[in-house]
N, C-alpha and C positions, 0 to 999 in steps of 0.2 A: 087963764090963758084964753085968748080968743081963738076961735076955730080956724080962721084964716091964717093966723100965725102958725098954728099947729100944722096945717096942711102944707105950708111952705117948708117946714122942717123935715117932713117925712116923705119917703118914696111911696108909690102906689101900693107896693107890697106891704110896707110898714103900716100904712093906713088900714089895709085889710086885716092885718094881724091885730092892730089896736082895736078895731071894731069887734073882732072875735073875742078878744080879752074882755072888752066892755060888756058884751052880751053875757058872758059867763059871770063876770063880777056883779052884774045887775041881778042875776039869778041868786047869787050868794049874798047880796046886800052889802057889797064891799066897794062900790064905786068911789065913795067919798074917801075911804082909806087909801085907795089906789091913787087918787088925784094928789093926795098929800105926800105920797111916797115918790111920785115922779118929779124929777128935776125939770122945770120948765125950760132950762137952757140946754138940756141934753135928753130930750124926750125919747128919741130912738134908742138910746143906750139904756136909759133907766126904766123904761116901761117893762122890759123883759124881767128885770130884777124885782120890780115892784109886784108884778103879776105872780111870779114864782114864790116870792116871800109870802104873799097872802094866800095862795091857793094850793101850793104843792109842798108836801113833806120833804124836807131836804135829805132826810136819811133814807127814805124809801123811793123817792122820785114819783110817788103816786099822789092822788088827791089827798088832802088832809082829811082825817076821818069825818069831820063835820060836813064835808062836801061830797063824800062818796055816793050818797043816795041821789044827790042832784045830778051828778055826772057819772053814771055807771060805766064801767070799762067795756069796750066793744067785745063782742063774742061771749059775753057772760049773761045773756038773756035767759032768765029762768024758764021761759016757755019752751025753749028747745031742748 
């Protein structure tokens, strides 16, 4: 999908959310999997599901175990 087509489909807030997802997915090495999961005809709807399917444990609502070290929960800094 071309970037211009994508921008036309999404609102400014959806673009900010997508960029945030891509930043985290990049850290986890999952951008390619994300792109395959997103439906190019329904990006705004399917990007949320693709992101959560890849990154979040559906039973706990928290990061999948393999990503917990990449994205620690706020307020759980061991220094304090």
